[in-house]
C-alpha positions in Angstrom: 0.0 0.0 -0.1 2.9 2.3 1.0 4.7 1.8 -2.3 1.4 2.3 -4.2 1.0 6.1 -2.4 4.7 6.2 -3.6 4.3 5.7 -7.0 1.0 7.7 -7.2 2.9 10.7 -5.2 5.7 10.5 -8.3 3.3 10.1 -10.8 1.1 13.6 -9.8 4.6 15.2 -9.2 5.5 14.1 -13.0 2.5 15.1 -14.2 2.3 18.7 -12.8 5.8 19.1 -14.1 4.8 18.0 -17.6 1.4 20.0 -17.5 3.5 23.3 -16.7 6.1 22.5 -19.4 3.3 21.9 -21.9 1.3 25.0 -21.3 4.2 27.5 -21.7 5.1 25.3 -24.8 1.8 25.8 -25.9 2.0 29.6 -25.6 5.1 29.7 -27.5 3.7 27.9 -30.2 0.8 29.7 -30.5 2.3 33.0 -30.8 4.2 32.1 -34.0 1.3 30.4 -35.6 -1.1 33.0 -34.2 -1.5 34.6 -38.0 -0.9 31.3 -40.0 -4.3 29.9 -41.7 -3.3 26.4 -40.5 -3.7 27.7 -36.9 -6.3 25.2 -35.9 -4.4 22.3 -37.4 -1.6 23.1 -35.7 -3.0 23.4 -32.1 -4.9 20.3 -32.8 -1.8 18.5 -33.8 0.0 20.2 -30.5 -2.6 18.3 -28.4 -2.5 15.0 -29.9 1.5 14.7 -29.5 0.5 16.0 -25.9 -1.6 12.8 -25.2 0.8 10.6 -27.0 3.6 11.9 -24.6 1.3 11.5 -21.5 0.3 7.7 -22.8 4.1 7.0 -22.8 4.7 8.6 -19.3 1.8 6.3 -18.3 3.3 3.6 -19.7 6.8 4.1 -18.1 5.2 4.5 -14.6 3.0 1.7 -14.8 4.7 -1.2 -16.6 8.3 -0.5 -16.9 9.8 -2.7 -14.2 6.6 -5.0 -14.5 7.1 -6.3 -17.9 10.1 -8.7 -18.9 10.3 -8.0 -22.5 9.5 -4.5 -24.2 7.2 -4.3 -27.0 7.8 -2.0 -30.1 4.6 0.0 -29.3 5.8 0.5 -25.5 9.3 1.7 -26.8 7.7 3.7 -29.0 6.0 5.4 -26.6 8.7 5.9 -23.8 11.2 7.1 -26.4 8.7 9.7 -27.9 7.9 11.0 -24.3 11.7 11.5 -23.6 12.3 13.3 -26.9 9.5 15.4 -26.7 10.5 16.4 -23.2 13.9 17.5 -24.4 12.1 19.3 -27.3 10.1 21.3 -24.6 12.9 21.9 -22.3 15.2 23.6 -25.1 12.0 25.1 -26.7 11.1 26.7 -23.4 14.7 28.1 -22.5 14.4 30.6 -26.0 11.0 31.5 -24.5 12.3 32.3 -21.2 15.0 34.3 -22.4 12.5 36.5 -24.5 10.1 36.9 -21.4 13.4 37.8 -19.0 14.3 40.3 -21.7 10.5 41.5 -22.0 10.4 42.1 -17.7 14.2 43.9 -18.1 13.3 46.2 -20.9 9.5 47.0 -19.3 11.6 47.8 -15.9 14.0 49.7 -17.9 11.3 51.8 -19.9 9.6 52.6 -16.9 12.7 53.8 -15.2 13.5 55.9 -18.4 10.0 57.4 -18.2 10.5 58.6 -14.6 13.9 60.5 -15.5 13.1 61.7 -19.0 9.8 62.2 -21.2 12.2 61.2 -24.4 13.0 57.6 -24.9 13.3 55.2 -27.6 10.3 52.2 -27.4 11.9 48.7 -28.0 10.1 46.5 -30.6 9.9 43.9 -28.1 7.3 41.9 -30.4 9.8 41.3 -33.2 12.8 40.4 -30.5 10.2 37.7 -29.0 9.6 36.2 -32.5 12.8 35.7 -33.3 14.0 34.1 -30.2 10.6 31.8 -30.4 11.5 31.0 -34.1 15.1 30.2 -33.1 13.8 28.2 -30.1 11.6 26.1 -32.3 14.6 25.6 -34.9 17.2 24.6 -32.5 14.7 22.3 -30.6 13.3 20.4 -33.6 17.1 19.2 -34.1 17.6 17.0 -31.3 14.0 16.0 -31.3 14.0 14.6 -34.8 17.6 13.1 -33.9 15.7 11.1 -31.1 13.1 10.1 -33.0 15.5 8.6 -35.6 17.2 7.1 -32.7 14.1 5.0 -31.3 12.9 3.7 -34.9 16.3 3.0 -36.7 19.4 3.8 -34.7 19.2 1.3 -32.1 19.5 -1.4 -34.7 21.8 0.3 -37.0 24.5 -2.1 -36.2 28.2 -0.9 -36.6 31.4 -3.0 -37.2 34.4 -1.5 -36.1 37.8 -3.3 -37.1 41.2 -2.9 -35.0 44.4 -4.4 -35.7 46.7 -4.5 -32.6 50.3 -5.5 -32.8 52.0 -7.3 -29.8 55.4 -8.4 -29.0 54.1 -10.9 -26.7 51.5 -12.4 -28.9 52.9 -16.3 -29.9 53.5 -16.4 -33.6 50.6 -19.3 -34.3 48.2 -16.7 -32.9 48.9 -14.1 -36.0 45.7 -13.1 -37.8 43.8 -14.5 -34.8 40.2 -12.7 -34.7 38.2 -11.8 -31.8 34.7 -10.7 -32.1 33.8 -8.9 -28.9 30.3 -7.9 -28.0 28.9 -6.3 -24.7 25.6 -5.1 -23.2 22.8 -7.2 -25.3 20.1 -6.4 -22.8 17.6 -8.6 -24.1 14.8 -7.2 -22.2 14.8 -4.1 -24.1 14.4 -5.6 -27.5 11.4 -5.3 -29.4 12.3 -6.9 -32.8 13.3 -10.4 -33.2 14.1 -9.9 -36.8 16.3 -7.1 -36.4 18.0 -8.8 -33.7 18.6 -11.6 -35.8 20.2 -9.3 -38.5 22.7 -8.5 -35.6 23.3 -12.0 -34.9 23.9 -12.7 -38.7 26.4 -9.5 -38.9 28.7 -11.4 -36.0 28.7 -14.6 -37.7 29.8 -12.7 -40.9 33.0 -11.9 -39.4 34.3 -15.2 -39.1 35.6 -15.1 -35.3 38.2 -17.2 -34.5 36.9 -16.8 -30.9 33.8 -14.8 -29.4 34.0 -12.7 -26.2 31.0 -11.2 -24.5 31.8 -8.7 -22.0 28.5 -8.8 -19.7 24.9 -7.2 -19.0 22.9 -10.1 -21.0 19.7 -9.0 -19.4 18.5 -5.9 -17.7 16.8 -7.3 -14.6 15.0 -10.7 -15.2 16.6 -13.8 -16.5 13.7 -14.6 -18.7 14.7 -11.6 -21.1 16.8 -13.7 -23.2 14.6 -16.7 -23.6 13.7 -15.3 -27.0 17.0 -14.8 -28.3 18.6 -18.1 -26.8 18.6 -19.9 -30.3 20.2 -16.9 -32.2 23.0 -16.6 -29.6 23.4 -20.4 -29.5 23.7 -20.3 -33.4 26.8 -18.3 -33.3 30.0 -20.3 -33.8 33.6 -19.8 -33.5 36.7 -21.8 -34.0 37.5 -21.6 -30.2 34.3 -21.2 -28.6 32.3 -18.5 -26.9 33.4 -16.9 -23.6 31.3 -14.2 -21.4 31.6 -12.5 -18.1 28.9 -11.0 -15.9 28.0 -7.2 -15.8 26.3 -5.4 -13.1 22.6 -6.2 -14.3 23.3 -9.7 -14.6 22.6 -9.9 -10.9 18.9 -8.9 -10.6 19.9 -6.1 -8.2 17.6 -3.7 -10.2 14.4 -5.4 -9.7 12.2 -5.8 -6.4 12.1 -9.4 -5.9 9.5 -11.4 -3.4 12.4 -13.0 -1.4 15.9 -13.9 -1.7 15.0 -17.1 -2.9 13.3 -15.9 -6.1 16.4 -13.7 -6.5 19.0 -16.5 -6.3 16.1 -18.7 -8.4 16.6 -15.9 -11.2 20.5 -16.4 -11.0 20.7 -19.8 -11.5 18.3 -19.5 -14.6 20.7 -17.0 -15.8 23.7 -19.4 -15.7 21.2 -22.0 -17.3 20.7 -19.9 -20.0 24.6 -19.2 -20.8 25.0 -22.8 -20.8 21.9 -23.3 -23.4 23.6 -20.5 -25.7 27.3 -22.4 -25.5 29.0 -19.2 -23.7 31.4 -20.4 -21.3 30.9 -18.0 -18.0 34.5 -16.7 -16.9 33.7 -16.1 -13.4 37.3 -14.9 -11.9 38.5 -17.9 -13.7 40.2 -18.2 -16.8 40.8 -20.5 -20.1 43.6 -21.7 -22.1 43.5 -21.7 -25.8 46.0 -23.7 -27.6 47.1 -24.0 -31.3 50.2 -25.4 -32.4 51.3 -26.1 -28.8 51.5 -22.6 -28.1 49.1 -20.7 -25.8 47.1 -17.6 -24.9 44.9 -17.0 -21.6 41.4 -15.9 -21.8 40.5 -14.3 -18.2 37.2 -13.1 -16.8 36.1 -11.7 -13.8 32.7 -11.0 -12.7 31.5 -7.4 -12.5 33.8 -5.0 -10.9 32.9 -1.3 -10.2 32.4 1.7 -7.8 29.6 2.0 -6.3 26.3 2.0 -6.5 27.7 -0.9 -8.8 28.6 -4.2 -7.4 32.7 -5.1 -7.0 32.1 -9.0 -7.1 35.3 -9.4 -9.2 38.7 -10.8 -8.1 41.3 -10.5 -10.8 44.2 -11.9 -8.4 42.2 -15.2 -8.1 41.2 -15.0 -11.9 44.8 -14.9 -12.6 45.8 -17.8 -10.3 48.3 -20.2 -11.9 48.9 -18.5 -15.0 52.1 -17.9 -16.7 53.6 -15.0 -18.3 51.6 -15.9 -21.8 49.7 -13.5 -23.5 46.6 -12.7 -21.7 43.2 -11.2 -22.8 40.6 -10.0 -19.7 36.8 -9.9 -19.8 35.9 -7.4 -17.4 32.3 -5.5 -17.8 33.4 -2.1 -16.1 35.9 -0.3 -17.6 36.6 1.7 -14.6 38.3 -1.8 -13.5 41.0 -1.1 -15.9 41.8 2.3 -14.8 42.0 1.4 -11.0 43.7 -2.0 -11.0 44.1 -3.7 -14.1 46.3 -1.1 -16.2 49.1 -0.9 -13.1 48.4 -4.7 -11.7 52.1 -6.5 -11.8 50.9 -9.4 -13.7 50.8 -7.8 -17.5 47.5 -8.1 -19.2 48.0 -7.3 -22.8 44.3 -6.5 -23.6 41.3 -5.8 -21.6 37.6 -6.0 -23.1 34.7 -4.1 -21.5 31.6 -2.2 -22.0 29.0 -0.8 -19.6 29.0 2.7 -21.0 26.8 2.3 -23.8 28.4 5.3 -25.1 25.4 6.8 -23.2 23.5 5.7 -26.5 24.2 9.4 -27.2 26.8 11.6 -28.7 28.7 12.7 -31.8 31.5 10.4 -33.6 32.6 12.1 -36.8 36.4 12.6 -38.0 37.8 14.9 -35.7 35.1 14.6 -33.0 34.1 12.2 -30.2 32.0 13.4 -27.8 29.3 12.0 -25.4 28.0 13.3 -21.8 29.1 10.2 -20.7 32.7 11.0 -20.7 32.4 13.1 -17.9 31.9 9.9 -15.9 34.0 7.5 -17.3 37.5 8.7 -18.8 37.5 5.4 -21.2 34.0 5.4 -22.9 33.9 4.2 -26.3 36.7 2.6 -28.3 40.3 1.6 -28.0 42.5 3.0 -25.5 46.4 2.2 -25.0 48.6 2.9 -21.5 52.2 1.6 -22.0 52.1 -1.7 -24.0 48.3 -2.5 -22.7 45.2 -2.2 -24.6 41.6 -1.5 -23.6 38.5 -1.3 -25.8 35.2 -0.8 -24.5 32.5 -1.7 -26.5 29.6 0.6 -27.2 27.0 -2.2 -26.7 25.0 -4.4 -28.7 21.6 -3.5 -27.1 19.8 -0.7 -25.4 18.6 0.6 -21.8 16.5 3.2 -20.4 16.2 5.5 -23.5 14.9 2.9 -26.1 17.2 4.5 -29.0 20.5 5.3 -30.1 21.9 8.9 -31.8 25.4 8.9 -33.1 26.3 6.3 -30.8 25.7 3.1 -32.9 25.5 -0.5 -31.4 28.7 -2.1 -32.1 30.1 -5.2 -32.7 33.9 -4.9 -32.5 36.1 -7.3 -34.5 39.8 -7.1 -33.3 42.6 -9.0 -35.2 45.9 -9.8 -33.3 49.3 -9.6 -34.9 52.5 -10.5 -33.7 54.8 -8.1 -34.1 58.1 -10.3 -35.3 56.0 -12.4 -37.8 
């Protein structure tokens, strides 16, 4: 009962904020279209958009944590609501500037009248219209981009290829091809066919090994069930290996008991087995080719609070020689704080977790996302001395059901022996 009251209180608060934003936005748009012969059409269109956004808001509050797998309709509603919210914030910023200017000019004019009878009038209507038009144009850019992100961008799989040279790589592993994927977040998917296209793209890379760096689901292990056969179908010469991410432990769902939560985790382990991915939970695996070896090392999630720190790198490295090592660790924070300065040399670390925030700009000469202010290593390839880190941008998505500028990623890393 208390939880229901809490949800209702939050819903009322959000509805109040949304209503205030919608009223302010309405009067700003009305001032632009007052003299248009299509004025009535624009008013009806605006109220239709507002109603759709409220349906999305209700969907988020009532069903977001209750559903196991998302649907196309729910994702579109939630994505549209978020996109329209950003549009209103940007648009209102410009209207607010116009209103502040109007107040200041009015006050200044009043003072001027008290001092002198001769003063020059300022055309406030003209200025306000200009700022409102500018606000509409600028707000429309991210709005349209976000709409693309929730309809097309979230499945625009991008294959990114790297060729890395290592002095420590055995010659037998020269040209060895790794496909690195991360952050599947199966519960967010809303199209089996489009996920299959991503699976096909992975297989087309003809990998020697497939490495997955965690976050198979959002909250519930049953999320992956519609896709188990797809991921099982993936084949690689030396197998498929994985580690757990912070979402895989079921920490973000309210369970009826600890027993239910533990059963959910046990089910997750079974699903990994059914998909034929070997979990490396603070363990390692040796890959042998022509009597030469490399080690695949895996740790459980290792992150700063509030993310769980279950990984044990020393345990995972136990018994290993000085041979070439690839580490799977979900959170790139681990590389920053422990891996890169560890006394045991780890040649290549593969992480994910950040998703590149699913929003940003990546064009020649510019690589930016708001997530860079949280994670110094947030997407792509990084090097420290003779050690590399690759942060995969994620195969899936979570929260905002789309991607803008930071596309879902399949990484192909070819290892090269420097002296071959």
